[in-house]
C-alpha positions as CSV (number, residue, x, y, z in Angstrom):
1,M,56.9,-59.1,31.6
2,K,54.1,-59.4,34.1
3,T,50.8,-57.6,33.7
4,Y,49.4,-56.1,36.9
5,K,45.8,-55.2,37.6
6,L,46.4,-53.5,41.0
7,A,49.3,-51.5,42.5
8,S,49.2,-53.7,45.6
9,E,50.2,-56.7,43.4
10,V,53.6,-55.1,42.7
11,I,55.0,-55.2,46.3
12,E,55.4,-58.0,48.9
13,K,53.1,-58.4,51.9
14,N,54.0,-56.0,54.7
15,Q,55.8,-53.5,52.4
16,A,54.6,-49.9,52.1
17,A,54.9,-48.1,48.8
18,I,54.3,-44.7,47.4
19,V,52.6,-45.1,44.0
20,I,53.1,-42.4,41.5
21,F,51.5,-41.7,38.1
22,T,53.6,-39.8,35.6
23,R,53.8,-39.1,31.9
24,G,57.6,-38.9,32.3
25,E,58.3,-35.3,33.0
26,F,60.7,-35.1,36.0
27,F,61.1,-38.9,36.1
28,E,64.8,-39.8,35.7
29,F,67.1,-42.6,36.6
30,D,70.6,-43.9,35.7
31,S,71.6,-47.4,34.5
32,A,71.9,-48.6,38.2
33,G,68.3,-47.5,38.8
34,N,69.1,-44.5,41.0
35,G,67.0,-41.4,40.4
36,S,64.0,-39.3,41.3
37,T,60.6,-38.2,40.3
38,G,58.9,-35.0,41.2
39,H,57.3,-32.5,42.0
40,W,54.5,-34.2,44.0
41,K,52.0,-32.9,46.4
42,A,52.7,-35.4,49.2
43,S,53.1,-35.5,53.0
44,A,56.8,-35.7,54.0
45,A,55.8,-37.6,57.1
46,S,53.9,-40.2,55.1
47,V,56.5,-40.5,52.4
48,E,59.3,-41.2,54.9
49,K,57.4,-44.3,56.1
50,M,57.6,-46.0,52.6
51,D,59.8,-49.0,51.7
52,K,59.2,-48.9,47.9
53,V,58.4,-46.6,45.1
54,I,56.1,-47.8,42.3
55,V,56.0,-45.6,39.2
56,C,53.2,-46.0,36.6
57,L,54.6,-44.4,33.4
58,R,51.8,-43.5,30.9
59,G,52.4,-44.6,27.4
60,A,50.9,-43.1,24.2
61,K,47.5,-44.5,25.1
62,V,45.4,-44.5,28.4
63,R,45.8,-48.3,28.8
64,D,49.5,-48.4,27.8
65,N,51.4,-48.1,31.1
66,R,54.8,-49.3,32.1
67,I,55.3,-50.3,35.8
68,F,58.6,-49.6,37.6
69,L,59.6,-50.7,41.2
70,G,62.5,-49.3,43.3
71,N,63.6,-48.8,46.8
72,F,62.5,-45.6,48.5
73,T,65.7,-43.6,49.5
74,G,64.2,-40.3,50.6
75,S,62.5,-37.1,49.6
76,K,63.5,-33.5,49.3
77,P,61.6,-30.3,48.9
78,S,61.0,-29.3,45.3
79,S,63.2,-26.5,44.0
80,L,60.6,-25.7,41.3
81,V,57.2,-25.9,43.1
82,P,57.0,-24.7,46.7
83,G,55.3,-27.2,49.1
84,R,55.9,-30.2,46.8
85,L,58.4,-33.1,47.1
86,V,60.9,-34.8,44.9
87,I,60.9,-38.6,45.6
88,R,64.2,-40.4,45.4
89,F,64.8,-44.1,44.8
90,S,67.4,-46.7,44.1
91,A,67.5,-50.0,42.3
92,L,64.6,-49.0,40.1
93,Q,63.6,-51.7,37.5
94,E,60.9,-52.1,35.0
95,V,58.8,-54.9,36.4
96,G,55.8,-55.1,34.1
97,T,52.9,-53.3,32.5
98,T,49.2,-52.6,33.2
99,D,46.4,-52.2,30.8
100,M,44.3,-50.7,33.6
101,T,43.6,-47.0,33.9
102,W,45.5,-45.1,36.6
103,T,42.3,-45.0,38.7
104,E,41.7,-48.7,38.4
105,F,45.4,-49.6,39.0
106,S,45.9,-47.3,42.0
107,G,42.3,-47.0,43.4
108,C,42.5,-43.2,43.5
109,Q,42.1,-40.1,41.3
110,G,45.2,-38.2,42.3
111,P,48.7,-38.9,41.0
112,V,50.1,-40.1,44.4
113,R,48.9,-43.0,46.5
114,Y,50.3,-44.8,49.6
115,I,49.6,-48.5,49.8
116,L,50.5,-51.6,51.9
117,G,51.2,-55.0,50.3
């Protein structure tokens, strides 16, 4: 599998993606790659402009992260946390890993980032 240094390396040029950091809670998908992750503090207007979803799943160690890529299919308000969103996706696949910290990989401190390829 490929090892990524930056989130922008995961998508094609001219694609927009929401990049999400998680330890796995509320991250679920079926064998076809259809699923969701939540409950994120994100702008519904910004999220709806995304083409892709990149999920950085933290492993047992800080520099042990699995990278997933899927098609953004929509968002919905969280039923558990008011004012937050659940992000939905399809065709999710594990595409690689990163040994970078979340801040190095995404370029931000918060668990949600929007990027252009």
